[in-house]
N, C-alpha and C positions, 0 to 999 in steps of 0.2 A: 553558596550552599552546595555541599558535596552530596552526591548520590551514595546511597548505602551499599550499593553493589556495582562492581564493574568487572566483567569477566576478562580473562587474559587475551581473548580474541572475540570478535563479533560472534554471537551465537547463530545469527542468520545473515545471509547475504541475499539481497534482492538483485538478481543478475539479468540485465537486459541482453538478450542474445540476438535481437534484431530490432531495427526501427521500422521495418516494413509492416504495413497493416492493410487489411482489406476493408476496414471501416473508415468512416469520416466523422469521428466524434468531435463535437465543437468545443470540448474541454481538454483535448489531448495535450499532454505535457511533452511528448516526444516527437510529434509530427514534423516539427521543424528542425529536428536533430539530424545533421548530415553525416554523422560519424560512420566510419567503415566498421564491418564486423570482423572479429577475430576468426581465423579459420579453425577447423576442428583440432588440428595438432597443437596450435598455440593455446586455444581455449581449454583443452583437456589438461595441458600442463599447468595452467593457471588454476583450474579447479582442484587439481591434486595439491597444489601449494596451499590453497585455502583449507582443504581438508587436513593437511599436515599441520597447519597453524592452529587447528582446534575448532574450526567452524563446524557446527553441528547440522545445519540445514541450509538448503539452497532453494530459493524460489525464483523460477524463471519468469521473465516478463519481457516487455518490449514497449511498442509494437505488439504484434500478435506472434507469440513464440512458435506456433505451428507453421508459420510461413518459413521458418528455418528448416530446410529439408533434412538436416542431420540432427534434429532435436532429439529423436529417440536414442541415437548413439550418444549424444551429450548427456542425456538423463541417465542412461544406463551406466556411463562412466562415473558420473557423480554418485550414483547409488552404490556402485562397487567400491568407490573410494571411502565409503562409510557415512555418507551424509543422507539425511532425509530429503526427499525431492518433492517439490510442489510446483504449482504453476498458476498464473492468472491468465485466463483466456476469454475471448468473446464467445467461444463455443461453436462458431459457425462451421468449423471443419471437423468437428467431433461426431463421427457416426459410430455404429456398433464396432466395426473393425478397428477404428482408431482408438476407441475407448479400451478395447482389449489390449492393443499394442502399448498404450500408455501404462496400463497396469503391469504388463510383463517387462517393461523397461524401467521400472523403479518408482513410478509416481505413486504416492500414497494419498495425496490431497490435491484437489484442483478447485480453484475458485472461478466461477463463471460470472461475468459482468452482466447484470440485469438492472436497469435503472427505473423500471416502472412495471407494475402488475398489468398495465394496459399495453397491449402489443403496439398499437399505433403511436403511443407516446414514446416508448422505448425506441422503436424503429426510426422515428424522426430525430431523436437525440443522438442516436448512433450513426445516422446517415445511411442506413441500409434497410431496404424493405425486406421483411421476412426474417430479420435478425432475431427478433424475440422468439419466434417459433423454433428457430435453430438452437437458440440457447436453452430453451425448455427441453428440447429433444436431447441435447448434449448432457444435461443433468440426469435424465433418465438412463441414457447409455452408460454414463460413469457410475451411477448408483448400482446398476446391474452388473457392472464389471468389478465391483468391490472397491472402488476408489471413494474416499471420503469427499463429500462435496460441500461447497459453500456458495453463497451468493454475495457479490460485491455490488453495492449500490452507492453511487455518488450523489450525495444529497445536494439539491439545488432547487431552483424555482419550479422545476417540473414535478417534484415529488414530495416536497417537505411537508405537505398537508395530508399525505397518504400513508402515514405510519402503520396504522392498523391493517390497511389493505396489503402493504408490502410484507408485513409479518404473516398474515394469512396465506399469502402467495408462497412465501418461503416454506411454511409448514406443509402446504400442499405439494411442493416439489421435493419434500423429504430430505432437505439439506440439514446438515448438522449446525451450521452457523450462518448468520446473516450479518454482514459487515456494513455498517453505515459509515461511509467515508466522508469526512468533511471536505468541502470544495476547496481545491488548491488553485492558487492564482499563478500557475506556471504554464509556459507555452501558450497554447490557444486558450487555456483557462484564464490567463491574464487578459488576452485580447477580448474575450467574451464575458468578462466578469460582471460588467454592468447589467447584462441581460440574464445571467445565470446565478450569480452569487446572492446570498441572503443578506439582509441587514443584520446588525448585531442583535436587535430585538427579536427578529425572526429566528435567529440561531438559538436564542434563549428559550423561546417557546418550543422549538423543535426538540431540543435536548430535554426540556422538562417533560414533554409527552413521551419521548423515547425512553427515558429512564423509568417512567411510570410503567410503561409496557414491559420493559425488560424485567422488572421485578415480578410481574404477574404472569408472564408467558412461561409455559412449561414445555420442555422437550426441544427447545431451540435456543442456542446461544446467540444473543444479540450483542455484537461488538461495537463499541463506540470508541474510536481511536483519537478523540480530541481531548487534550489536557484541560481545556477550559470548562469541562463539566465539573471541575472542582468547585466552581462558583455556585453550583447547585447542591453542594454538600456531598458530592460523589468523590470521595478520596480513592485514589488508585491503590487500594490496599492489597490488591491481588497482583500488582506489578512489582518487579524487582527494582525499578527505578522511578523517579519522579519526573513529571513532564513527559515529553516525547521520548520514545525508545531509540530514535535515530541517533547514531553516534555513541550510544550507550549499550545497546544490545544488538544493533544491526548496522549494516553499511549497504551502500548501493554501488554496483559496478556497471558502467555503461558498455555499449557494444564494442568500443575500441579499447576496453580495459581500464579506462579512467575510473578512479575511485572517488565517490562523492558521499557526503554524510547521509543523503537520502535522494530518491529519484527526483524530488521537487526542489532540491537545493543545488543550483548550478555552480558549485564551488569545488574545483578539483583539488584533492589532497594527495594524489599519487596515481600510479598506474600499476595494476597487478602484474603486467608483463615484465616490469623491471624493478619495482620497489617491494620491500619486505612488508607484508601485510601486518604482521604483529608489531613491527616498529612504527608503522603509520598509526595503528590503533593505540599504541602507547604514547607516541610523541607528537602527533599532529596538533599544531596550535589551534586550528579551526575546531577540532573535536574537543580540545581542552576548553575553549570558550563556550561551546555548546553544553558541555557537562557542568559548567560553573557560570551559568548565565547570571547577569546582574539585574536587579530590579531597577527600572527607570520609569519615569512618567507616573501614571496612575498605579502601576504595579507596586510602587514604594508604599502606597497606602492600603494595599489589598492584603487581607489576612490569609488569602489562599495561595499566595506566591510560592510557598514552600512545597505545595502539591502541584501547582500548575506550571511553575517556572516560566511564566510569561506567555504560555500557550504554544501554538504551532510556530516553530522557528522558521519553517519554509515560507509561511505567509508573511511573517514579520519582515523577512529579507526581501520578498517579492514586492511588497507594497510600501515598505519604509526604507529599505536598504540597510537596516541594522538589526541583527539578530536579537539584541537586547531590548528592542522596543516592544511595547505591548502588542499582542496579537490583535490585528484589526477586527477580528470577529468578536472580540470580547465586549460584553455589554456592561461591565463594571463601570460605574460613573464616578468613582472616587468619593 
């Protein structure tokens, strides 16, 4: 099945600028990544190459991006290169002064990770006492500095029954968007999946409730990034592509410049320091397979495959070793 739209270059790059982190999250995908960081001179050249290739936006991640001491210089360079600049952060290092600096150095949107409305639950999940309070303060500082904010919540055993509370909390924090991220089985997420991940039936019930709330809530954009919601009649009519956007609208770049389809897929398809980004985007065999996934197993009998394309490719690879296998979170019983 061919996607109806494929840009000449990725619209967005999720760029890990450091693997260092001041948290101890039990689901972290990058904690065990030993790769070196590109220095500012090399990184800035690579960012310019991405901008010249037609990349419209860059989202900095990690690790905790703010542990990179030259992050403000990096963001300002990306902004002056013509790209929209955003970031995912745990918020711990964002005070009034830092929020103002982030605004003046090109950031237009920052997502803060908060996994529970309950401080003690979030703090235990993230491994740092007081992290919830710091995250809430960060949102307030960013809002006052004029930066658009969002909350990123990893759905798992600790919060899947607290949808309404999470939504009320997000509205209280005056964020524009609440991102419900499906649990990935990468890195420590794989090691701790038995304790944290939901069963397929639990995922079905979570998405059923979340979609109901999404339709009723006003003034807050609730984002569900999981293709398998197609099984509940939720066609991604607002998306330019079917299935996951990874490798179709976006790419991931690791701290050492290696290019992967997404941050949760450990398959290197090139390196931004030496390979042509547009050529990789156009000719990578891995991306070609992701864009034209083949139905296997129970997907061959499912009428939603055209929208879902087998679900999350990262999960299929992590748990089955084959991107064409059905997403293990899927509850369709054939």
